[in-house]
C-alpha positions in Angstrom: 67.1 -45.5 63.0 70.2 -44.4 65.2 69.8 -42.9 68.2 73.3 -39.9 68.2 74.4 -38.7 71.4 75.9 -35.0 71.1 79.4 -34.8 72.5 79.8 -32.1 75.2 82.8 -30.2 74.0 84.0 -27.4 76.1 85.3 -24.1 74.4 83.5 -24.3 71.0 84.5 -21.4 69.3 82.0 -20.3 66.9 77.9 -21.6 66.5 79.6 -23.3 63.0 81.9 -25.3 64.9 79.3 -26.5 67.1 77.5 -27.6 64.1 79.9 -29.6 62.8 80.8 -31.2 65.9 77.1 -32.7 65.8 77.3 -33.4 62.0 80.4 -35.4 62.5 79.4 -38.2 64.3 76.3 -38.5 61.8 77.8 -38.5 59.1 80.3 -41.3 60.5 77.9 -43.3 61.6 76.0 -43.4 58.2 78.9 -44.9 56.7 78.2 -47.7 59.1 74.5 -48.2 58.3 75.1 -51.4 55.5 77.8 -53.3 55.4 79.4 -52.6 58.5 76.7 -52.8 60.9 75.4 -55.7 58.8 78.5 -57.5 59.9 78.3 -56.3 63.3 74.7 -58.0 63.7 76.0 -61.2 62.0 78.8 -61.4 64.3 76.8 -60.8 67.4 74.7 -63.9 66.6 77.1 -65.9 66.1 79.4 -65.3 69.1 78.8 -64.7 72.6 79.7 -61.1 72.2 80.0 -58.9 69.3 82.7 -56.3 68.4 81.9 -52.4 69.0 83.0 -50.7 66.0 84.3 -47.0 66.7 83.6 -44.0 64.4 86.9 -42.5 63.1 85.8 -39.2 63.6 85.5 -39.5 67.6 85.4 -42.4 69.4 81.4 -42.4 69.2 81.0 -46.9 69.3 78.0 -48.0 67.1 76.6 -51.1 69.0 73.8 -53.4 68.2 71.7 -54.0 71.3 68.0 -54.5 72.3 66.0 -53.9 75.1 65.2 -50.7 76.8 66.2 -48.4 79.3 68.2 -50.6 81.8 71.9 -51.0 83.5 74.5 -52.4 80.9 77.3 -53.8 82.4 79.0 -53.0 79.2 78.5 -49.9 78.3 81.1 -47.4 79.1 79.4 -45.2 81.8 78.3 -48.5 83.6 74.4 -46.8 83.6 71.5 -47.1 81.7 71.6 -45.6 78.0 68.7 -45.7 75.8 68.4 -48.9 73.4 64.8 -48.7 72.2 65.4 -48.6 68.2 68.2 -51.3 68.6 71.8 -49.2 67.6 73.0 -46.7 70.0 75.9 -44.2 69.3 77.4 -43.9 72.4 79.9 -41.3 73.1 83.4 -41.9 74.5 85.4 -39.6 75.7 89.2 -39.8 75.0 91.6 -38.4 76.9 93.7 -35.5 74.9 96.8 -38.1 74.9 94.7 -41.0 73.1 92.4 -38.6 70.8 94.8 -38.8 68.1 95.2 -42.8 68.5 91.1 -43.0 68.3 91.9 -41.0 65.2 93.9 -43.2 63.2 92.3 -46.5 64.0 89.1 -49.0 65.0 89.0 -49.7 68.4 87.3 -53.4 69.2 85.4 -53.9 71.9 83.3 -57.2 72.8 79.8 -56.5 73.8 77.1 -59.1 74.7 73.9 -58.6 73.1 71.1 -57.7 75.3 67.7 -58.9 74.4 65.4 -58.6 77.5 63.7 -55.7 78.7 64.9 -54.7 82.0 63.4 -52.1 84.7 66.6 -50.9 86.6 66.2 -50.3 90.1 68.4 -47.8 92.3 69.4 -48.0 95.9 69.2 -44.9 97.2 72.3 -45.1 99.8 71.5 -46.4 103.2 71.5 -50.6 104.0 71.3 -51.4 107.0 72.8 -54.5 107.2 75.8 -55.9 109.0 78.7 -54.4 107.3 79.7 -53.0 103.7 80.8 -56.7 102.9 77.2 -58.0 104.0 75.4 -55.1 101.9 77.2 -55.9 98.0 77.1 -59.5 98.4 73.3 -59.3 99.3 72.7 -56.8 96.7 74.2 -58.4 94.1 73.0 -61.4 95.0 69.4 -60.3 94.9 69.1 -57.2 92.2 71.6 -58.6 89.9 72.3 -56.9 86.7 69.2 -54.4 87.3 71.6 -52.4 89.9 73.8 -50.2 87.7 75.7 -49.4 91.2 75.8 -50.4 94.8 76.4 -48.2 98.0 77.8 -49.2 100.6 74.8 -48.9 102.9 76.2 -46.1 105.3 76.3 -48.7 107.8 77.6 -48.0 111.6 77.7 -44.5 112.6 76.7 -43.1 109.2 73.4 -45.1 109.3 71.2 -41.6 110.5 72.2 -39.7 107.6 74.0 -36.3 108.3 73.5 -36.7 111.9 77.1 -38.2 112.3 78.3 -35.0 111.0 77.8 -33.4 114.4 80.9 -35.0 115.4 82.9 -33.2 113.0 81.3 -29.9 114.0 82.6 -30.4 117.3 86.2 -30.7 116.1 85.6 -27.6 113.8 87.9 -24.4 115.3 85.9 -21.9 114.2 82.5 -22.9 115.8 80.6 -24.0 118.9 77.7 -25.5 120.2 74.5 -23.3 121.1 71.2 -23.7 122.4 68.6 -24.7 119.9 67.4 -21.2 118.7 63.7 -21.3 118.2 62.0 -21.4 115.1 65.0 -22.4 113.1 65.8 -26.1 111.9 62.6 -28.3 113.6 64.2 -30.9 114.7 67.6 -30.2 116.1 68.3 -30.2 119.6 71.8 -28.0 119.4 73.0 -25.6 116.9 76.4 -24.2 116.4 77.3 -20.9 115.8 81.0 -19.2 114.4 83.4 -18.5 117.5 83.1 -14.6 118.4 86.2 -13.2 117.8 88.0 -16.2 116.9 91.6 -16.0 115.1 93.7 -18.6 113.3 92.5 -21.8 111.5 88.8 -21.6 109.6 89.0 -24.8 108.2 86.7 -28.0 109.0 89.1 -31.5 109.6 88.3 -34.2 107.4 84.6 -34.7 107.1 84.9 -38.7 106.7 82.8 -39.8 103.7 86.3 -40.3 101.9 88.0 -42.6 104.5 84.5 -44.2 104.5 84.2 -44.2 100.6 88.4 -46.1 100.2 87.4 -48.2 103.2 84.5 -49.6 101.7 85.8 -49.7 97.8 88.8 -52.2 98.9 86.6 -54.3 99.8 84.2 -53.7 96.7 87.0 -54.1 94.1 88.2 -57.6 96.5 84.4 -59.0 95.8 84.8 -57.7 92.4 87.6 -59.6 91.3 86.3 -62.7 93.4 83.3 -62.3 90.7 80.5 -62.1 93.5 79.6 -58.7 92.0 79.4 -58.3 88.2 82.1 -56.8 86.1 80.3 -53.7 84.7 78.8 -52.7 88.2 79.9 -49.4 89.6 80.6 -48.4 93.4 77.8 -45.9 94.4 79.0 -42.7 96.9 76.4 -40.7 98.0 77.1 -37.4 99.9 74.7 -34.8 101.1 74.4 -31.5 99.7 76.6 -28.9 101.9 73.6 -27.0 102.2 72.1 -30.0 104.4 74.3 -29.9 107.5 74.4 -26.3 107.1 70.8 -25.8 107.3 70.3 -28.4 109.9 73.5 -27.6 112.7 74.5 -24.6 111.8 72.2 -21.0 113.0 71.1 -18.2 110.8 73.6 -15.6 111.7 76.8 -17.5 111.2 75.0 -19.5 108.0 76.6 -17.2 105.2 80.7 -17.1 106.8 80.4 -20.8 107.8 79.0 -22.4 104.7 81.9 -21.8 102.1 84.3 -23.4 104.8 82.1 -26.6 104.5 81.9 -26.5 101.1 85.1 -26.1 100.7 85.5 -29.2 103.1 83.0 -31.3 100.7 85.0 -30.3 97.9 88.3 -31.7 99.4 86.4 -35.3 100.5 85.2 -35.3 96.9 88.5 -34.8 95.4 90.1 -37.9 97.7 87.4 -40.2 96.1 88.5 -39.3 92.5 92.3 -39.4 93.4 91.9 -42.9 94.6 88.9 -44.8 93.2 89.1 -45.6 89.2 86.5 -42.8 87.3 84.8 -45.5 85.2 84.2 -48.0 88.8 82.5 -45.0 90.6 78.8 -43.6 90.7 78.4 -40.2 93.2 74.8 -39.4 94.0 73.8 -35.8 95.6 71.2 -36.2 98.4 69.1 -32.7 98.4 66.5 -32.6 101.0 66.4 -29.4 102.7 66.6 -27.7 99.3 63.3 -28.8 99.1 62.3 -28.2 102.6 63.2 -24.9 102.2 61.4 -24.3 98.5 58.1 -26.2 99.7 58.2 -23.4 103.0 58.5 -26.2 105.5 61.7 -24.6 107.3 62.8 -21.0 107.3 66.6 -20.2 105.8 69.0 -17.8 105.5 68.6 -18.6 101.5 64.8 -19.3 99.7 64.8 -17.9 95.9 65.2 -20.8 93.9 68.1 -19.8 91.4 70.6 -20.1 94.5 69.6 -23.0 95.7 69.5 -25.1 92.5 72.8 -23.1 91.9 74.5 -24.5 94.7 73.3 -28.3 93.1 74.4 -26.9 89.9 77.8 -26.2 91.3 78.1 -30.0 93.1 77.5 -31.4 89.7 80.6 -29.7 88.2 83.2 -31.0 90.5 82.2 -34.7 89.3 84.4 -35.7 86.1 82.4 -36.7 82.8 83.7 -40.3 83.6 82.0 -41.0 86.8 78.2 -41.5 86.7 76.7 -38.8 88.8 72.9 -38.9 90.1 70.4 -36.5 92.4 68.7 -38.2 94.7 65.4 -35.6 95.4 64.7 -35.9 99.0 61.4 -35.2 101.1 62.8 -36.7 104.3 62.2 -40.0 106.0 62.4 -39.3 109.6 60.0 -42.0 111.5 58.6 -42.8 107.6 57.4 -39.5 107.3 57.7 -36.8 104.9 58.5 -33.2 106.1 55.9 -32.3 103.9 53.9 -34.4 100.9 54.9 -33.4 97.8 52.0 -32.0 96.1 52.6 -33.3 92.8 56.1 -34.1 90.8 55.7 -30.1 89.5 58.7 -28.5 92.1 60.8 -31.5 91.4 60.3 -31.7 87.7 61.1 -28.0 88.1 64.4 -28.8 89.6 65.4 -31.3 87.4 64.8 -29.1 84.2 66.5 -26.4 85.6 69.8 -28.7 86.5 69.6 -30.2 82.8 69.5 -27.1 81.6 72.9 -25.3 84.0 74.8 -28.8 84.5 77.2 -29.4 82.0 77.8 -32.7 82.3 75.5 -35.4 82.0 73.7 -36.3 84.6 72.8 -39.9 84.4 70.1 -40.4 86.9 67.5 -38.3 88.9 65.6 -40.7 91.9 62.4 -38.8 93.5 59.8 -40.0 95.9 56.4 -41.2 95.6 54.2 -41.5 98.4 52.4 -44.5 99.4 48.7 -42.6 98.8 49.7 -41.2 95.2 48.7 -43.4 92.5 46.7 -40.5 90.7 47.5 -38.8 87.6 47.9 -35.7 88.7 51.0 -36.4 90.8 52.7 -38.0 88.1 51.6 -35.5 84.5 54.2 -32.9 85.8 56.7 -35.7 84.6 54.9 -35.2 80.7 56.6 -31.8 81.0 60.3 -33.0 81.6 63.0 -32.0 79.8 66.3 -33.9 80.6 68.5 -35.6 78.3 67.6 -39.0 76.9 70.7 -40.2 78.7 69.4 -39.7 82.1 67.8 -42.4 83.8 64.4 -41.3 86.2 63.8 -43.8 89.2 60.6 -43.6 90.8 60.5 -44.1 94.4 56.9 -46.4 94.1 58.0 -49.6 96.1 56.4 -49.4 99.6 56.7 -52.2 102.1 53.0 -52.0 103.4 51.3 -52.4 99.8 54.0 -54.3 98.2 54.0 -55.4 94.6 50.2 -54.5 94.2 50.5 -50.9 95.3 53.7 -50.0 93.4 51.8 -51.7 89.9 49.1 -49.2 90.6 51.5 -45.9 91.2 53.8 -47.5 87.9 50.7 -48.0 86.0 49.3 -43.9 86.7 53.1 -42.9 86.3 53.9 -45.0 82.6 51.2 -42.4 80.9 53.4 -39.5 81.3 56.6 -41.3 81.4 58.4 -44.1 79.8 61.3 -46.4 80.8 61.5 -45.4 84.2 63.3 -47.0 87.0 62.3 -48.1 90.5 63.0 -47.4 94.2 61.9 -47.1 97.4 61.4 -43.3 98.7 64.6 -43.1 100.6 67.3 -45.1 102.4 67.0 -48.0 104.0 69.4 -46.7 107.1 66.1 -46.4 109.8 64.6 -50.1 108.8 65.3 -53.2 111.0 68.1 -55.1 109.3 65.9 -58.3 109.3 63.6 -56.7 106.8 65.8 -55.2 104.0 66.5 -58.8 102.5 62.9 -59.2 101.9 62.2 -55.5 100.7 65.5 -56.0 98.1 63.7 -59.1 96.9 60.2 -57.0 97.1 61.8 -54.8 94.5 62.5 -57.7 92.3 59.3 -58.3 92.1 58.2 -55.2 91.3 60.4 -54.8 88.6 59.4 -58.2 87.1 55.6 -57.1 86.8 56.3 -53.6 85.4 58.5 -55.5 82.7 55.5 -57.6 82.0 53.8 -54.7 80.7 55.4 -54.4 78.5 55.9 -57.7 77.3 
């Protein structure tokens, strides 16, 4: 049985054209189901790496693999994809300059067959080791091929998520610090408001995300060239949704005038990253936390309706090109290792994921969602049974907790497996507020958990 990944094409002129787009790769795939597929399979058994045959009607490779969703060092996107039936037809987008070449010739790639089912691991972002080089070395050495992308750890000034953005706010010419506004943004001491009668520049200075990413990527690339990071591993950049610093630092009366300025600044940061890092080397994660604080009714906010809040996330998804892997971290906070509210279940997160899956025009490669340590009951996971994300979207459950380790994680995983299959694992949030000496044992613990979950399918 073959799984066909539908190409996402823009500007379809009719429903008939859309149907032809879907049917074309299916017809081509069928042509390869006998002799060509047998040739691929035999070659894979005889050689270290087997060729991938591209369908002449598009650029949809037919490859021989086995195993379930796992990080692939040889897939085009470099992120987990489904291979339960053994044969996967995977969409590869060719640029317009090269589309004709793909139509006129078969391109052959070498691919290692995957023979072991593997539970992937996601690092949410912050990893408080000495610097990015230590993060890359430890993560690559311990997690290996279970991790499809490695973040730089957000070390140094960035260790406390968005708090370092207050130094950027201090330099913005159109806002100024003022005293805390009662009843708004419960954890902040000071908020910023628009300067009265300000004239002149109304733009944020560089936010610093691009500068940090480019510096870390240079280290990542060098270590990859040295063979210390697996060839297909991507460099992961985590960015907060602009709503987060705006909700945290801007007082309500200034919110609607200042938010578009910060959104534009974040777009410039991402564009700088995209222009400097090869897209096939890059993964971008959007950290969405304050959206859930508002939707859960924890914080009052200038924007509270579901469609507008998720719509902001939809726009962010549209900024990221298809060749770049992209995911969302659905966050319930981790200040002092506590959520701003323990989710009652995964219901709200499933609603958000389904809406994003429907409205974002590109592939969403992963979602990450937290699992509180006390929730190993069916009620927490049951909403996942109505999840409507693409088969290409990897779900990561943040079920790894230091306090109960492998045993507790397996309890939570066993309950989750009743409602969702093929999920990866992670911690509930980033690791930035943990002592550095606990990080390596925590990484090893996640490998033990992943291996134990692998065993559930053995």
